[in-house]
VOGU-3710 file (C-alpha; in Angstrom, 3 decimals, decimal comma):
1> mppetliada> 146,660/-4,468/195,373  147,204/-5,524/198,895  150,183/-3,994/200,726  153,511/-5,829/200,947  153,872/-7,888/204,003  156,390/-6,281/206,421  157,725/-7,576/209,700  158,242/-5,495/212,840  158,540/-5,774/216,513  156,379/-3,409/218,766
11> vfegggvkgi> 156,726/-1,908/222,165  153,698/-0,188/223,767  153,835/2,329/226,510  151,595/2,123/229,487  148,958/4,769/230,257  145,736/3,150/231,517  142,692/4,216/229,548  144,827/6,240/227,294  145,917/2,963/225,712  142,854/3,302/223,494
21> glagavavae> 145,065/5,430/221,203  147,416/2,531/220,901  144,766/0,464/219,050  144,189/3,235/216,498  147,981/3,327/215,599  148,227/-0,555/215,409  145,279/-0,551/212,964  147,139/1,791/210,553  150,484/-0,134/210,806  148,587/-3,370/209,875
31> ekgyrwsnla> 146,770/-1,582/206,997  150,223/-0,676/205,632  151,191/-4,299/205,626  152,992/-4,750/208,915  152,846/-8,039/210,850  154,189/-8,480/214,344  157,042/-10,661/215,293  157,900/-9,874/218,984  155,665/-7,604/221,223  156,124/-6,003/224,621
41> gtsaggivas> 154,351/-3,529/226,800  153,752/-2,063/230,178  150,328/-1,634/231,776  147,795/-0,689/229,109  150,611/-1,380/226,585  150,886/-4,818/227,982  147,107/-5,348/227,356  147,463/-4,339/223,705  150,579/-6,458/223,287  148,980/-9,571/224,705
51> llaagysgve> 145,881/-9,317/222,523  148,044/-8,873/219,382  150,366/-11,710/220,390  147,377/-13,919/220,949  146,272/-13,185/217,295  143,888/-10,246/217,479  144,192/-7,705/214,733  144,130/-3,958/215,119  140,550/-3,953/213,638  139,474/-6,457/216,338
61> lkdiiskvdy> 141,076/-4,254/219,070  138,817/-1,407/217,914  135,823/-3,639/218,338  136,925/-4,763/221,788  137,565/-1,379/223,137  134,384/-0,015/221,852  132,383/-2,655/223,771  134,204/-2,884/227,073  132,645/-1,276/230,181  135,705/0,350/231,825
71> trfkdcrgpg> 133,807/1,179/234,952  133,599/-2,500/235,674  137,405/-2,443/236,129  136,682/-0,558/239,431  135,739/-3,735/241,267  135,531/-4,081/245,090  134,960/-6,957/247,497  133,274/-7,103/250,774  133,242/-3,783/252,713  134,981/-2,196/249,724
81> rlpvigpiss> 131,696/-1,982/247,859  130,409/0,653/250,329  130,295/4,091/248,704  133,213/6,438/249,391  134,589/4,667/252,447  134,734/1,331/250,737  137,634/2,130/248,307  139,399/3,986/251,170  139,035/0,860/253,383  140,408/-1,300/250,515
91> llfrkgmyeg> 143,324/1,055/250,065  144,243/0,833/253,775  143,793/-2,914/254,245  144,523/-4,349/250,841  146,920/-1,788/249,483  144,706/-0,791/246,608  141,180/0,651/246,037  140,135/-1,870/243,621  140,539/-5,593/243,194  141,474/-6,103/239,594
101> ryfeswlrgl> 139,844/-9,445/239,436  137,233/-8,505/236,770  139,926/-7,107/234,542  142,020/-10,342/234,786  138,862/-12,499/234,088  137,910/-10,225/231,148  141,378/-10,515/229,548  141,731/-14,259/230,285  138,405/-14,749/228,426  139,636/-12,895/225,380
111> lreknvrtfa> 142,920/-14,772/225,304  141,267/-18,106/225,585  139,112/-17,277/222,628  142,357/-17,569/220,617  143,506/-20,610/222,515  146,138/-18,704/224,605  146,375/-19,590/228,353  150,078/-19,631/229,333  153,212/-18,414/227,747  153,807/-21,900/226,388
121> dlvieefked> 151,081/-20,970/223,820  153,153/-17,922/222,705  156,543/-19,695/221,952  157,962/-18,718/218,484  159,329/-22,068/217,217  162,062/-20,507/215,067  163,402/-18,562/218,027  162,923/-21,116/220,864  166,600/-21,447/221,625  167,027/-17,488/222,045
131> dryrfklrvi> 165,787/-16,270/225,261  165,332/-12,743/224,057  162,896/-13,761/221,185  161,566/-17,020/222,293  158,189/-15,797/223,659  156,080/-13,631/221,269  155,077/-11,503/224,201  156,912/-9,797/227,064  155,398/-7,563/229,730  157,015/-5,353/232,250
141> asdvtrgrml> 156,094/-5,320/235,894  157,650/-3,914/239,092  158,739/-6,004/242,087  158,455/-3,352/244,837  159,520/-5,786/247,579  162,909/-6,389/246,017  163,192/-3,229/244,074  163,444/-4,803/240,707  162,067/-4,455/237,207  160,571/-7,836/236,069
151> vlpqdaaqfg> 160,479/-8,861/232,424  157,802/-11,587/232,315  157,665/-14,370/231,533  161,394/-14,781/231,705  161,745/-13,440/235,292  159,101/-15,831/236,629  162,119/-18,096/237,097  163,063/-15,868/240,019  159,995/-17,351/241,715  160,628/-20,906/241,095
161> mkpedldvaa> 158,365/-21,142/238,135  159,089/-22,145/234,508  158,459/-19,094/232,265  156,284/-21,042/229,903  154,000/-22,027/232,685  153,126/-18,508/233,614  149,490/-17,498/232,983  149,403/-14,641/230,410  146,309/-12,883/231,907  148,020/-12,922/235,309
171> avrmsmsipf> 151,221/-11,588/233,935  149,393/-8,648/232,431  147,296/-8,145/235,641  150,744/-7,725/237,383  151,845/-5,232/234,719  148,699/-2,981/235,014  148,510/-2,906/238,958  148,397/0,847/239,151  149,727/1,729/242,685  147,084/2,577/245,166
181> ffepvifrnr> 144,348/2,132/242,478  144,587/-1,530/242,109  145,623/-4,104/244,762  149,189/-5,208/244,063  149,690/-8,888/242,991  151,441/-11,142/245,500  153,908/-13,403/243,607  154,945/-16,237/245,825  158,004/-18,405/245,526  156,800/-21,498/247,305
191> karqssyivd> 160,092/-23,354/247,312  162,038/-20,478/248,917  158,929/-19,497/251,040  159,198/-15,864/249,971  156,788/-13,528/248,282  156,966/-10,142/246,579  154,306/-7,395/245,941  154,190/-6,704/242,226  152,794/-3,449/240,775  152,582/-1,544/237,516
201> ggvlsnfpvw> 155,591/-1,872/235,323  155,405/1,859/234,646  156,992/2,452/238,125  160,340/1,278/236,809  159,972/1,230/232,982  156,954/2,618/231,201  158,390/2,566/227,696  160,990/-0,208/227,252  161,567/0,415/223,588  165,082/-1,075/223,916
211> lfdtesdvpa> 163,825/-4,461/224,882  164,461/-6,322/221,629  167,788/-4,641/220,817  171,188/-6,384/220,731  174,572/-4,661/220,767  176,094/-7,021/218,018  173,423/-7,425/215,347  171,763/-5,198/212,753  168,111/-5,623/213,411  166,310/-7,996/211,130
221> wptfgfklve> 163,375/-5,551/211,126  162,311/-2,432/212,922  161,058/-2,085/216,511  158,374/0,511/216,566  157,666/2,286/219,863  154,026/3,342/220,395  154,202/6,231/222,948  151,470/8,225/224,586  152,144/11,914/224,828  150,382/14,555/226,992
231> peegaprrir> 148,999/17,771/225,400  150,528/19,852/228,237  153,329/17,941/229,727  154,848/19,918/232,617  151,841/21,945/233,464  151,460/22,624/237,146  149,077/20,376/239,167  146,685/21,840/241,661  147,384/20,300/245,130  144,893/21,105/247,883
241> gpvsllaalf> 145,012/18,219/250,193  146,187/14,658/250,796  144,009/13,194/248,000  145,219/15,573/245,336  148,816/15,110/246,493  148,413/11,400/246,080  146,934/11,971/242,676  149,831/14,279/241,628  152,392/11,769/242,970  150,786/9,001/241,027
251> gtmmeahdar> 150,480/11,164/237,821  154,102/12,150/238,080  155,189/8,619/238,546  153,046/7,112/235,652  152,870/9,980/233,141  156,090/11,969/233,194  157,965/10,182/230,458  158,742/13,151/228,269  159,909/12,404/224,799  163,022/14,503/225,315
261> yieneqfvrt> 164,461/11,989/227,690  164,511/9,288/224,865  167,759/8,931/223,018  167,539/9,980/219,380  167,962/6,488/218,140  164,795/5,510/220,059  162,864/8,621/219,275  163,148/8,308/215,478  161,552/4,811/215,691  158,700/5,931/218,127
271> ipiptlgvkt> 155,141/6,825/217,076  153,978/9,724/219,436  150,198/9,442/220,089  148,568/12,581/221,481  146,157/11,620/224,331  143,836/14,613/224,064  143,766/15,126/227,881  142,444/11,687/228,591  143,521/10,590/232,148  145,049/7,334/233,022
281> tefnittert> 142,139/6,285/235,328  139,313/7,873/233,352  137,210/4,674/233,432  134,075/6,661/232,814  135,289/7,786/229,398  132,558/8,582/227,060  132,107/6,981/223,592  132,943/10,236/221,887  136,280/10,603/223,701  137,048/6,925/223,029
291> ealyhsgrra> 136,553/7,463/219,257  138,586/10,652/219,361  141,529/8,975/221,078  141,389/5,883/218,749  141,555/8,307/215,748  144,329/10,312/217,367  146,356/7,009/217,234  145,477/6,566/213,665  146,644/10,078/212,611  149,867/9,666/214,491
301> aeeflatwnf> 150,695/6,293/212,786  149,733/7,769/209,440  152,135/10,704/209,915  154,981/8,446/211,271  154,791/5,745/208,533  154,621/8,354/205,808  158,339/9,188/206,287  159,783/6,067/208,016  162,686/4,464/206,163  164,237/1,340/207,846
311> eeytnkyrrg> 167,305/1,422/205,699  168,089/4,985/206,521  167,590/4,076/210,272  170,049/1,147/210,117  172,663/3,103/208,097  172,600/5,859/210,616  172,358/4,010/213,899  173,177/0,334/213,491  176,018/0,476/210,774  178,875/-2,005/211,295
321> kapprrrall> 176,898/-4,480/213,189  176,782/-8,325/212,373  174,240/-9,475/209,933  170,666/-9,979/211,383  170,330/-13,505/212,980  166,531/-13,705/213,228  165,948/-13,245/209,464  168,321/-15,965/208,708  166,558/-18,237/211,219  163,251/-17,525/209,672
331> qaav> 164,592/-18,173/206,084  166,106/-21,559/207,401  162,714/-22,620/208,671  161,051/-22,164/205,390
//
């Protein structure tokens, strides 16, 4: 007998190559009967969320991650192609060692296979009047020029652009612009003649599990957080010179999101996925480590869903709220 169809929102933490583990957890959730309403993510989490929003399944994600050549994400242009000095030159003159153009082209191709180009293709008709839930996908980026977190596509309006006109692959490229590693994206407001440097959303919010919450309503269905956890968080880093110092700074910024800082209401709906020591920028990851990380995600989701109870969650944390609006909207549309 096929599993009962269940609905959930999902928020995926960023973590570069470690995001392979997210795909394994998603596959298990779908095997248990879950289908996704609204999705969000930062960096690698934004990649997973965008592919799911476009219509890819967890099984298809497994196929995608097993075939991609991650080393091609380290793309350079012009003098940047020179060994050793090339990436350093790009870092100095372009503010990032690698261009990120190959990644954006790769993702755009996958999205177009599902007929997704702009966020207009990801509007949920039943929720089109509600800005929080209108778009099936939201991704987090960081505007370091103005010191603000961006929730895309909604915040594209700050740059004189209609949110529905924003290119999905471009938005995810902004979200995964790991500082110093990838060139930042320049987001221009042509009307105001202003521009901002946009980098990885993890700089300001790597795990926005709160994104679909409201203060007034009981949730119509759960929001699951998919979080990447380190095997030895807090272990001292070896710093021998400027390069290792930069790496330590980057690692602290992007990886130090310890579960103990998450409020209990958020923690109990979060699937913690051990990353097995895989690094954020381990683009030369082996097939064996890819498989191990994928199955780490599967095991984590199996353990979490074996004890998850949505009714207990709402009774403990969301009691006394108004009835869920989104479920009523879905029922009215049937």
